[in-house]
PyMOL commands that place a pseudoatom at each C-alpha (Angstrom):
pseudoatom trace, name=CA, resn=MET, resi=1, chain=A, elem=C, hetatm=0, pos=[9.025, -5.440, 12.232]
pseudoatom trace, name=CA, resn=GLY, resi=2, chain=A, elem=C, hetatm=0, pos=[7.497, -5.608, 8.783]
pseudoatom trace, name=CA, resn=GLU, resi=3, chain=A, elem=C, hetatm=0, pos=[4.426, -3.773, 7.782]
pseudoatom trace, name=CA, resn=THR, resi=4, chain=A, elem=C, hetatm=0, pos=[1.443, -5.957, 6.952]
pseudoatom trace, name=CA, resn=GLN, resi=5, chain=A, elem=C, hetatm=0, pos=[0.574, -5.504, 3.277]
pseudoatom trace, name=CA, resn=LEU, resi=6, chain=A, elem=C, hetatm=0, pos=[-3.081, -4.954, 2.577]
pseudoatom trace, name=CA, resn=PRO, resi=7, chain=A, elem=C, hetatm=0, pos=[-4.720, -7.092, -0.137]
pseudoatom trace, name=CA, resn=PRO, resi=8, chain=A, elem=C, hetatm=0, pos=[-5.519, -5.170, -3.347]
pseudoatom trace, name=CA, resn=ARG, resi=9, chain=A, elem=C, hetatm=0, pos=[-8.837, -3.315, -3.687]
pseudoatom trace, name=CA, resn=ARG, resi=10, chain=A, elem=C, hetatm=0, pos=[-11.626, -5.374, -5.313]
pseudoatom trace, name=CA, resn=VAL, resi=11, chain=A, elem=C, hetatm=0, pos=[-13.660, -2.634, -7.114]
pseudoatom trace, name=CA, resn=GLY, resi=12, chain=A, elem=C, hetatm=0, pos=[-12.981, -4.299, -10.490]
pseudoatom trace, name=CA, resn=LEU, resi=13, chain=A, elem=C, hetatm=0, pos=[-14.240, -7.674, -9.297]
pseudoatom trace, name=CA, resn=VAL, resi=14, chain=A, elem=C, hetatm=0, pos=[-17.432, -6.131, -7.917]
pseudoatom trace, name=CA, resn=ALA, resi=15, chain=A, elem=C, hetatm=0, pos=[-17.971, -4.382, -11.258]
pseudoatom trace, name=CA, resn=ALA, resi=16, chain=A, elem=C, hetatm=0, pos=[-17.211, -7.482, -13.333]
pseudoatom trace, name=CA, resn=VAL, resi=17, chain=A, elem=C, hetatm=0, pos=[-19.498, -9.741, -11.282]
pseudoatom trace, name=CA, resn=ALA, resi=18, chain=A, elem=C, hetatm=0, pos=[-22.296, -7.137, -11.386]
pseudoatom trace, name=CA, resn=ALA, resi=19, chain=A, elem=C, hetatm=0, pos=[-21.874, -6.578, -15.147]
pseudoatom trace, name=CA, resn=VAL, resi=20, chain=A, elem=C, hetatm=0, pos=[-21.973, -10.278, -16.080]
pseudoatom trace, name=CA, resn=VAL, resi=21, chain=A, elem=C, hetatm=0, pos=[-24.971, -11.057, -13.867]
pseudoatom trace, name=CA, resn=LEU, resi=22, chain=A, elem=C, hetatm=0, pos=[-26.836, -7.911, -14.930]
pseudoatom trace, name=CA, resn=VAL, resi=23, chain=A, elem=C, hetatm=0, pos=[-26.424, -8.797, -18.606]
pseudoatom trace, name=CA, resn=LEU, resi=24, chain=A, elem=C, hetatm=0, pos=[-27.582, -12.357, -17.861]
pseudoatom trace, name=CA, resn=ASP, resi=25, chain=A, elem=C, hetatm=0, pos=[-30.641, -11.021, -16.014]
pseudoatom trace, name=CA, resn=VAL, resi=26, chain=A, elem=C, hetatm=0, pos=[-31.624, -8.566, -18.757]
pseudoatom trace, name=CA, resn=VAL, resi=27, chain=A, elem=C, hetatm=0, pos=[-31.132, -11.076, -21.598]
pseudoatom trace, name=CA, resn=THR, resi=28, chain=A, elem=C, hetatm=0, pos=[-33.134, -13.773, -19.760]
pseudoatom trace, name=CA, resn=LYS, resi=29, chain=A, elem=C, hetatm=0, pos=[-35.995, -11.347, -19.117]
pseudoatom trace, name=CA, resn=VAL, resi=30, chain=A, elem=C, hetatm=0, pos=[-36.070, -10.297, -22.835]
pseudoatom trace, name=CA, resn=ILE, resi=31, chain=A, elem=C, hetatm=0, pos=[-36.154, -13.963, -23.819]
pseudoatom trace, name=CA, resn=ALA, resi=32, chain=A, elem=C, hetatm=0, pos=[-38.818, -14.777, -21.216]
pseudoatom trace, name=CA, resn=VAL, resi=33, chain=A, elem=C, hetatm=0, pos=[-41.126, -11.954, -22.401]
pseudoatom trace, name=CA, resn=ASP, resi=34, chain=A, elem=C, hetatm=0, pos=[-40.598, -12.994, -26.030]
pseudoatom trace, name=CA, resn=ALA, resi=35, chain=A, elem=C, hetatm=0, pos=[-41.085, -16.775, -25.507]
pseudoatom trace, name=CA, resn=LEU, resi=36, chain=A, elem=C, hetatm=0, pos=[-43.573, -16.960, -22.617]
pseudoatom trace, name=CA, resn=GLU, resi=37, chain=A, elem=C, hetatm=0, pos=[-45.950, -14.083, -23.203]
pseudoatom trace, name=CA, resn=GLY, resi=38, chain=A, elem=C, hetatm=0, pos=[-49.500, -15.363, -23.310]
pseudoatom trace, name=CA, resn=ARG, resi=39, chain=A, elem=C, hetatm=0, pos=[-48.467, -19.031, -22.833]
pseudoatom trace, name=CA, resn=GLU, resi=40, chain=A, elem=C, hetatm=0, pos=[-49.328, -21.562, -20.172]
pseudoatom trace, name=CA, resn=PRO, resi=41, chain=A, elem=C, hetatm=0, pos=[-46.459, -22.426, -17.807]
pseudoatom trace, name=CA, resn=VAL, resi=42, chain=A, elem=C, hetatm=0, pos=[-43.791, -24.598, -19.474]
pseudoatom trace, name=CA, resn=ARG, resi=43, chain=A, elem=C, hetatm=0, pos=[-42.821, -27.645, -17.459]
pseudoatom trace, name=CA, resn=VAL, resi=44, chain=A, elem=C, hetatm=0, pos=[-39.054, -28.281, -17.272]
pseudoatom trace, name=CA, resn=LEU, resi=45, chain=A, elem=C, hetatm=0, pos=[-36.947, -30.957, -15.532]
pseudoatom trace, name=CA, resn=GLY, resi=46, chain=A, elem=C, hetatm=0, pos=[-39.985, -33.192, -14.875]
pseudoatom trace, name=CA, resn=GLY, resi=47, chain=A, elem=C, hetatm=0, pos=[-41.887, -30.432, -13.096]
pseudoatom trace, name=CA, resn=LEU, resi=48, chain=A, elem=C, hetatm=0, pos=[-39.056, -29.374, -10.818]
pseudoatom trace, name=CA, resn=VAL, resi=49, chain=A, elem=C, hetatm=0, pos=[-39.136, -26.054, -12.617]
pseudoatom trace, name=CA, resn=TYR, resi=50, chain=A, elem=C, hetatm=0, pos=[-41.903, -24.197, -14.536]
pseudoatom trace, name=CA, resn=LEU, resi=51, chain=A, elem=C, hetatm=0, pos=[-41.217, -21.237, -16.832]
pseudoatom trace, name=CA, resn=GLN, resi=52, chain=A, elem=C, hetatm=0, pos=[-43.985, -18.692, -16.895]
pseudoatom trace, name=CA, resn=LEU, resi=53, chain=A, elem=C, hetatm=0, pos=[-44.212, -14.955, -17.321]
pseudoatom trace, name=CA, resn=LEU, resi=54, chain=A, elem=C, hetatm=0, pos=[-45.408, -12.784, -14.440]
pseudoatom trace, name=CA, resn=ARG, resi=55, chain=A, elem=C, hetatm=0, pos=[-45.096, -9.078, -14.050]
pseudoatom trace, name=CA, resn=ASN, resi=56, chain=A, elem=C, hetatm=0, pos=[-44.518, -8.264, -10.392]
pseudoatom trace, name=CA, resn=PRO, resi=57, chain=A, elem=C, hetatm=0, pos=[-45.450, -4.757, -9.118]
pseudoatom trace, name=CA, resn=GLY, resi=58, chain=A, elem=C, hetatm=0, pos=[-44.179, -5.546, -5.608]
pseudoatom trace, name=CA, resn=ALA, resi=59, chain=A, elem=C, hetatm=0, pos=[-41.367, -7.445, -3.824]
pseudoatom trace, name=CA, resn=ALA, resi=60, chain=A, elem=C, hetatm=0, pos=[-40.895, -11.113, -3.103]
pseudoatom trace, name=CA, resn=PHE, resi=61, chain=A, elem=C, hetatm=0, pos=[-43.850, -13.010, -1.675]
pseudoatom trace, name=CA, resn=SER, resi=62, chain=A, elem=C, hetatm=0, pos=[-46.149, -10.294, -3.220]
pseudoatom trace, name=CA, resn=MET, resi=63, chain=A, elem=C, hetatm=0, pos=[-45.179, -7.877, -0.452]
pseudoatom trace, name=CA, resn=ALA, resi=64, chain=A, elem=C, hetatm=0, pos=[-45.368, -4.100, -1.041]
pseudoatom trace, name=CA, resn=THR, resi=65, chain=A, elem=C, hetatm=0, pos=[-47.636, -4.434, -4.072]
pseudoatom trace, name=CA, resn=GLY, resi=66, chain=A, elem=C, hetatm=0, pos=[-48.526, -0.869, -5.117]
pseudoatom trace, name=CA, resn=MET, resi=67, chain=A, elem=C, hetatm=0, pos=[-45.353, 0.527, -3.616]
pseudoatom trace, name=CA, resn=THR, resi=68, chain=A, elem=C, hetatm=0, pos=[-43.126, 0.079, -6.704]
pseudoatom trace, name=CA, resn=TRP, resi=69, chain=A, elem=C, hetatm=0, pos=[-41.669, 3.594, -6.407]
pseudoatom trace, name=CA, resn=VAL, resi=70, chain=A, elem=C, hetatm=0, pos=[-40.623, 2.886, -2.782]
pseudoatom trace, name=CA, resn=LEU, resi=71, chain=A, elem=C, hetatm=0, pos=[-38.892, -0.406, -3.894]
pseudoatom trace, name=CA, resn=ALA, resi=72, chain=A, elem=C, hetatm=0, pos=[-37.142, 1.557, -6.717]
pseudoatom trace, name=CA, resn=LEU, resi=73, chain=A, elem=C, hetatm=0, pos=[-35.861, 4.063, -4.220]
pseudoatom trace, name=CA, resn=VAL, resi=74, chain=A, elem=C, hetatm=0, pos=[-34.662, 1.298, -1.882]
pseudoatom trace, name=CA, resn=ALA, resi=75, chain=A, elem=C, hetatm=0, pos=[-32.848, -0.308, -4.825]
pseudoatom trace, name=CA, resn=ILE, resi=76, chain=A, elem=C, hetatm=0, pos=[-31.154, 3.012, -5.663]
pseudoatom trace, name=CA, resn=GLY, resi=77, chain=A, elem=C, hetatm=0, pos=[-30.093, 3.272, -2.002]
pseudoatom trace, name=CA, resn=VAL, resi=78, chain=A, elem=C, hetatm=0, pos=[-28.612, -0.260, -2.138]
pseudoatom trace, name=CA, resn=VAL, resi=79, chain=A, elem=C, hetatm=0, pos=[-26.737, 0.519, -5.330]
pseudoatom trace, name=CA, resn=VAL, resi=80, chain=A, elem=C, hetatm=0, pos=[-25.292, 3.769, -3.828]
pseudoatom trace, name=CA, resn=ALA, resi=81, chain=A, elem=C, hetatm=0, pos=[-24.245, 1.946, -0.674]
pseudoatom trace, name=CA, resn=ILE, resi=82, chain=A, elem=C, hetatm=0, pos=[-22.458, -0.872, -2.505]
pseudoatom trace, name=CA, resn=VAL, resi=83, chain=A, elem=C, hetatm=0, pos=[-20.690, 1.570, -4.840]
pseudoatom trace, name=CA, resn=TRP, resi=84, chain=A, elem=C, hetatm=0, pos=[-19.526, 3.571, -1.787]
pseudoatom trace, name=CA, resn=LEU, resi=85, chain=A, elem=C, hetatm=0, pos=[-18.371, 0.428, 0.071]
pseudoatom trace, name=CA, resn=ALA, resi=86, chain=A, elem=C, hetatm=0, pos=[-16.634, -1.066, -2.992]
pseudoatom trace, name=CA, resn=ARG, resi=87, chain=A, elem=C, hetatm=0, pos=[-13.956, 1.659, -2.776]
pseudoatom trace, name=CA, resn=LYS, resi=88, chain=A, elem=C, hetatm=0, pos=[-12.817, 0.178, 0.569]
pseudoatom trace, name=CA, resn=LEU, resi=89, chain=A, elem=C, hetatm=0, pos=[-13.283, -3.443, -0.374]
pseudoatom trace, name=CA, resn=ARG, resi=90, chain=A, elem=C, hetatm=0, pos=[-10.316, -5.804, -0.195]
pseudoatom trace, name=CA, resn=SER, resi=91, chain=A, elem=C, hetatm=0, pos=[-11.997, -9.159, 0.302]
pseudoatom trace, name=CA, resn=THR, resi=92, chain=A, elem=C, hetatm=0, pos=[-12.552, -11.364, -2.761]
pseudoatom trace, name=CA, resn=GLY, resi=93, chain=A, elem=C, hetatm=0, pos=[-15.501, -13.133, -1.127]
pseudoatom trace, name=CA, resn=TRP, resi=94, chain=A, elem=C, hetatm=0, pos=[-17.170, -9.849, -0.167]
pseudoatom trace, name=CA, resn=ALA, resi=95, chain=A, elem=C, hetatm=0, pos=[-16.458, -8.439, -3.699]
pseudoatom trace, name=CA, resn=ILE, resi=96, chain=A, elem=C, hetatm=0, pos=[-18.324, -11.428, -5.235]
pseudoatom trace, name=CA, resn=GLY, resi=97, chain=A, elem=C, hetatm=0, pos=[-21.175, -11.233, -2.726]
pseudoatom trace, name=CA, resn=LEU, resi=98, chain=A, elem=C, hetatm=0, pos=[-21.629, -7.514, -3.162]
pseudoatom trace, name=CA, resn=GLY, resi=99, chain=A, elem=C, hetatm=0, pos=[-21.304, -7.807, -6.964]
pseudoatom trace, name=CA, resn=LEU, resi=100, chain=A, elem=C, hetatm=0, pos=[-24.171, -10.306, -6.913]
pseudoatom trace, name=CA, resn=VAL, resi=101, chain=A, elem=C, hetatm=0, pos=[-26.385, -8.094, -4.729]
pseudoatom trace, name=CA, resn=LEU, resi=102, chain=A, elem=C, hetatm=0, pos=[-25.511, -5.033, -6.931]
pseudoatom trace, name=CA, resn=ALA, resi=103, chain=A, elem=C, hetatm=0, pos=[-26.384, -6.936, -10.101]
pseudoatom trace, name=CA, resn=GLY, resi=104, chain=A, elem=C, hetatm=0, pos=[-29.747, -8.056, -8.602]
pseudoatom trace, name=CA, resn=ALA, resi=105, chain=A, elem=C, hetatm=0, pos=[-30.623, -4.609, -7.369]
pseudoatom trace, name=CA, resn=LEU, resi=106, chain=A, elem=C, hetatm=0, pos=[-29.733, -3.085, -10.734]
pseudoatom trace, name=CA, resn=GLY, resi=107, chain=A, elem=C, hetatm=0, pos=[-31.527, -5.790, -12.718]
pseudoatom trace, name=CA, resn=ASN, resi=108, chain=A, elem=C, hetatm=0, pos=[-34.809, -5.262, -10.915]
pseudoatom trace, name=CA, resn=LEU, resi=109, chain=A, elem=C, hetatm=0, pos=[-34.323, -1.485, -10.888]
pseudoatom trace, name=CA, resn=VAL, resi=110, chain=A, elem=C, hetatm=0, pos=[-33.996, -1.504, -14.722]
pseudoatom trace, name=CA, resn=ASP, resi=111, chain=A, elem=C, hetatm=0, pos=[-37.430, -3.147, -14.849]
pseudoatom trace, name=CA, resn=ARG, resi=112, chain=A, elem=C, hetatm=0, pos=[-38.935, -0.656, -12.350]
pseudoatom trace, name=CA, resn=ILE, resi=113, chain=A, elem=C, hetatm=0, pos=[-37.568, 2.282, -14.345]
pseudoatom trace, name=CA, resn=PHE, resi=114, chain=A, elem=C, hetatm=0, pos=[-38.123, 1.172, -17.971]
pseudoatom trace, name=CA, resn=ARG, resi=115, chain=A, elem=C, hetatm=0, pos=[-41.038, -1.286, -17.983]
pseudoatom trace, name=CA, resn=ALA, resi=116, chain=A, elem=C, hetatm=0, pos=[-44.768, -0.488, -18.051]
pseudoatom trace, name=CA, resn=PRO, resi=117, chain=A, elem=C, hetatm=0, pos=[-46.668, 1.191, -16.585]
pseudoatom trace, name=CA, resn=GLY, resi=118, chain=A, elem=C, hetatm=0, pos=[-43.951, 3.838, -16.326]
pseudoatom trace, name=CA, resn=PRO, resi=119, chain=A, elem=C, hetatm=0, pos=[-40.813, 5.179, -14.640]
pseudoatom trace, name=CA, resn=LEU, resi=120, chain=A, elem=C, hetatm=0, pos=[-40.430, 4.096, -10.962]
pseudoatom trace, name=CA, resn=GLN, resi=121, chain=A, elem=C, hetatm=0, pos=[-43.672, 2.137, -11.402]
pseudoatom trace, name=CA, resn=GLY, resi=122, chain=A, elem=C, hetatm=0, pos=[-42.585, -0.569, -13.724]
pseudoatom trace, name=CA, resn=HIS, resi=123, chain=A, elem=C, hetatm=0, pos=[-43.314, -4.179, -12.961]
pseudoatom trace, name=CA, resn=VAL, resi=124, chain=A, elem=C, hetatm=0, pos=[-40.469, -6.647, -12.603]
pseudoatom trace, name=CA, resn=VAL, resi=125, chain=A, elem=C, hetatm=0, pos=[-40.400, -9.591, -15.006]
pseudoatom trace, name=CA, resn=ASP, resi=126, chain=A, elem=C, hetatm=0, pos=[-40.360, -12.902, -13.117]
pseudoatom trace, name=CA, resn=PHE, resi=127, chain=A, elem=C, hetatm=0, pos=[-40.372, -16.203, -14.985]
pseudoatom trace, name=CA, resn=VAL, resi=128, chain=A, elem=C, hetatm=0, pos=[-39.044, -19.131, -12.859]
pseudoatom trace, name=CA, resn=SER, resi=129, chain=A, elem=C, hetatm=0, pos=[-41.388, -21.076, -10.576]
pseudoatom trace, name=CA, resn=VAL, resi=130, chain=A, elem=C, hetatm=0, pos=[-40.089, -24.138, -8.674]
pseudoatom trace, name=CA, resn=PHE, resi=131, chain=A, elem=C, hetatm=0, pos=[-42.029, -27.333, -7.824]
pseudoatom trace, name=CA, resn=ALA, resi=132, chain=A, elem=C, hetatm=0, pos=[-45.342, -26.052, -9.175]
pseudoatom trace, name=CA, resn=PRO, resi=133, chain=A, elem=C, hetatm=0, pos=[-46.677, -23.392, -11.571]
pseudoatom trace, name=CA, resn=ASN, resi=134, chain=A, elem=C, hetatm=0, pos=[-47.961, -19.961, -10.535]
pseudoatom trace, name=CA, resn=GLY, resi=135, chain=A, elem=C, hetatm=0, pos=[-45.671, -19.700, -7.495]
pseudoatom trace, name=CA, resn=GLU, resi=136, chain=A, elem=C, hetatm=0, pos=[-47.851, -22.135, -5.563]
pseudoatom trace, name=CA, resn=VAL, resi=137, chain=A, elem=C, hetatm=0, pos=[-44.930, -23.596, -3.600]
pseudoatom trace, name=CA, resn=TRP, resi=138, chain=A, elem=C, hetatm=0, pos=[-42.338, -20.720, -3.863]
pseudoatom trace, name=CA, resn=PRO, resi=139, chain=A, elem=C, hetatm=0, pos=[-42.661, -17.249, -5.372]
pseudoatom trace, name=CA, resn=VAL, resi=140, chain=A, elem=C, hetatm=0, pos=[-41.935, -16.839, -9.065]
pseudoatom trace, name=CA, resn=PHE, resi=141, chain=A, elem=C, hetatm=0, pos=[-38.451, -15.253, -9.476]
pseudoatom trace, name=CA, resn=ASN, resi=142, chain=A, elem=C, hetatm=0, pos=[-35.773, -14.135, -11.919]
pseudoatom trace, name=CA, resn=VAL, resi=143, chain=A, elem=C, hetatm=0, pos=[-31.983, -14.096, -12.207]
pseudoatom trace, name=CA, resn=ALA, resi=144, chain=A, elem=C, hetatm=0, pos=[-31.741, -10.754, -10.322]
pseudoatom trace, name=CA, resn=ASP, resi=145, chain=A, elem=C, hetatm=0, pos=[-33.701, -12.233, -7.380]
pseudoatom trace, name=CA, resn=SER, resi=146, chain=A, elem=C, hetatm=0, pos=[-31.450, -15.282, -7.287]
pseudoatom trace, name=CA, resn=SER, resi=147, chain=A, elem=C, hetatm=0, pos=[-28.404, -13.068, -7.446]
pseudoatom trace, name=CA, resn=ILE, resi=148, chain=A, elem=C, hetatm=0, pos=[-29.586, -11.015, -4.451]
pseudoatom trace, name=CA, resn=VAL, resi=149, chain=A, elem=C, hetatm=0, pos=[-30.256, -14.187, -2.440]
pseudoatom trace, name=CA, resn=VAL, resi=150, chain=A, elem=C, hetatm=0, pos=[-26.962, -15.888, -3.257]
pseudoatom trace, name=CA, resn=GLY, resi=151, chain=A, elem=C, hetatm=0, pos=[-24.984, -12.717, -2.662]
pseudoatom trace, name=CA, resn=GLY, resi=152, chain=A, elem=C, hetatm=0, pos=[-26.769, -12.040, 0.597]
pseudoatom trace, name=CA, resn=ILE, resi=153, chain=A, elem=C, hetatm=0, pos=[-26.146, -15.608, 1.869]
pseudoatom trace, name=CA, resn=LEU, resi=154, chain=A, elem=C, hetatm=0, pos=[-22.441, -15.331, 0.908]
pseudoatom trace, name=CA, resn=ILE, resi=155, chain=A, elem=C, hetatm=0, pos=[-22.090, -12.050, 2.803]
pseudoatom trace, name=CA, resn=VAL, resi=156, chain=A, elem=C, hetatm=0, pos=[-23.866, -13.525, 5.898]
pseudoatom trace, name=CA, resn=LEU, resi=157, chain=A, elem=C, hetatm=0, pos=[-21.603, -16.587, 5.719]
pseudoatom trace, name=CA, resn=LEU, resi=158, chain=A, elem=C, hetatm=0, pos=[-18.460, -14.489, 5.432]
pseudoatom trace, name=CA, resn=THR, resi=159, chain=A, elem=C, hetatm=0, pos=[-19.557, -12.285, 8.326]
pseudoatom trace, name=CA, resn=PHE, resi=160, chain=A, elem=C, hetatm=0, pos=[-20.346, -15.377, 10.468]
pseudoatom trace, name=CA, resn=LEU, resi=161, chain=A, elem=C, hetatm=0, pos=[-16.847, -16.802, 9.690]
pseudoatom trace, name=CA, resn=GLY, resi=162, chain=A, elem=C, hetatm=0, pos=[-15.304, -13.476, 10.706]
pseudoatom trace, name=CA, resn=TYR, resi=163, chain=A, elem=C, hetatm=0, pos=[-14.186, -12.278, 7.222]
pseudoatom trace, name=CA, resn=GLU, resi=164, chain=A, elem=C, hetatm=0, pos=[-14.475, -8.494, 6.953]
pseudoatom trace, name=CA, resn=TYR, resi=165, chain=A, elem=C, hetatm=0, pos=[-14.924, -6.449, 3.777]
pseudoatom trace, name=CA, resn=ASP, resi=166, chain=A, elem=C, hetatm=0, pos=[-11.498, -4.946, 4.289]
pseudoatom trace, name=CA, resn=GLY, resi=167, chain=A, elem=C, hetatm=0, pos=[-9.842, -8.378, 3.906]
pseudoatom trace, name=CA, resn=THR, resi=168, chain=A, elem=C, hetatm=0, pos=[-9.178, -8.937, 7.637]
pseudoatom trace, name=CA, resn=ASN, resi=169, chain=A, elem=C, hetatm=0, pos=[-10.504, -11.823, 9.713]
pseudoatom trace, name=CA, resn=SER, resi=170, chain=A, elem=C, hetatm=0, pos=[-11.877, -10.788, 13.034]
pseudoatom trace, name=CA, resn=ARG, resi=171, chain=A, elem=C, hetatm=0, pos=[-11.764, -14.372, 14.336]
pseudoatom trace, name=CA, resn=LYS, resi=172, chain=A, elem=C, hetatm=0, pos=[-8.063, -14.852, 13.632]
pseudoatom trace, name=CA, resn=LYS, resi=173, chain=A, elem=C, hetatm=0, pos=[-5.876, -13.915, 16.515]
pseudoatom trace, name=CA, resn=PRO, resi=174, chain=A, elem=C, hetatm=0, pos=[-3.001, -11.546, 15.774]
pseudoatom trace, name=CA, resn=ARG, resi=175, chain=A, elem=C, hetatm=0, pos=[0.271, -13.405, 15.399]
pseudoatom trace, name=CA, resn=GLU, resi=176, chain=A, elem=C, hetatm=0, pos=[1.743, -12.035, 18.655]
pseudoatom trace, name=CA, resn=ASP, resi=177, chain=A, elem=C, hetatm=0, pos=[-1.293, -13.315, 20.631]
pseudoatom trace, name=CA, resn=ARG, resi=178, chain=A, elem=C, hetatm=0, pos=[-1.115, -16.871, 19.280]
pseudoatom trace, name=CA, resn=PRO, resi=179, chain=A, elem=C, hetatm=0, pos=[1.049, -19.621, 20.716]
pseudoatom trace, name=CA, resn=ALA, resi=180, chain=A, elem=C, hetatm=0, pos=[3.893, -20.691, 18.435]
pseudoatom trace, name=CA, resn=GLU, resi=181, chain=A, elem=C, hetatm=0, pos=[3.125, -23.570, 16.096]
pseudoatom trace, name=CA, resn=VAL, resi=182, chain=A, elem=C, hetatm=0, pos=[5.211, -26.730, 16.362]
pseudoatom trace, name=CA, resn=GLY, resi=183, chain=A, elem=C, hetatm=0, pos=[8.520, -26.092, 14.669]
pseudoatom trace, name=CA, resn=GLU, resi=184, chain=A, elem=C, hetatm=0, pos=[7.852, -22.295, 14.507]
pseudoatom trace, name=CA, resn=ALA, resi=185, chain=A, elem=C, hetatm=0, pos=[10.405, -20.018, 16.110]
pseudoatom trace, name=CA, resn=PRO, resi=186, chain=A, elem=C, hetatm=0, pos=[8.955, -17.491, 18.585]
pseudoatom trace, name=CA, resn=GLU, resi=187, chain=A, elem=C, hetatm=0, pos=[9.063, -13.898, 17.332]
pseudoatom trace, name=CA, resn=ALA, resi=188, chain=A, elem=C, hetatm=0, pos=[11.783, -11.673, 18.573]
pseudoatom trace, name=CA, resn=GLN, resi=189, chain=A, elem=C, hetatm=0, pos=[10.523, -8.695, 20.628]
for i in range(1, 189): cmd.bond("trace and resi %d" % i, "trace and resi %d" % (i + 1))
show_as sticks, trace
zoom trace
């Protein structure tokens, strides 16, 4: 009987995805502050998207306003948990999903630490509004927020399909429990 070889660890992939998306988030926020400060919302794609600058002291949907330091601590906890889990990670899909969530958590954490009014109280820069200005239809968001949502959806989908972070699939029957495929020789015991 041969040993099952484990897929390689995916720490590098988590780090690469997180680094690329974090840089994209920080750069787009710098551009948004420079280009949109003091301006009316800019209509893009026929009104499908509006670009406007908002500084958000809370979380999505204006929740937890005034609790910026709590949100910063939660983000730090998420970052620590992902870094810890990444050491055991062997699934490419999970690595991409966790890299996206890590980038989003770090992107908004950078704002909460380094932006006004001060450390662990900084307001997150949001600048994308869909379907209407001022977040009338959907909250105004940024690249980090999108990254967290896409990464979270990917992780939920992978979990639903039985793909585990360690590269195994909990829905796949072990070879000895499956009936032989047509043309496949039964395994010798």
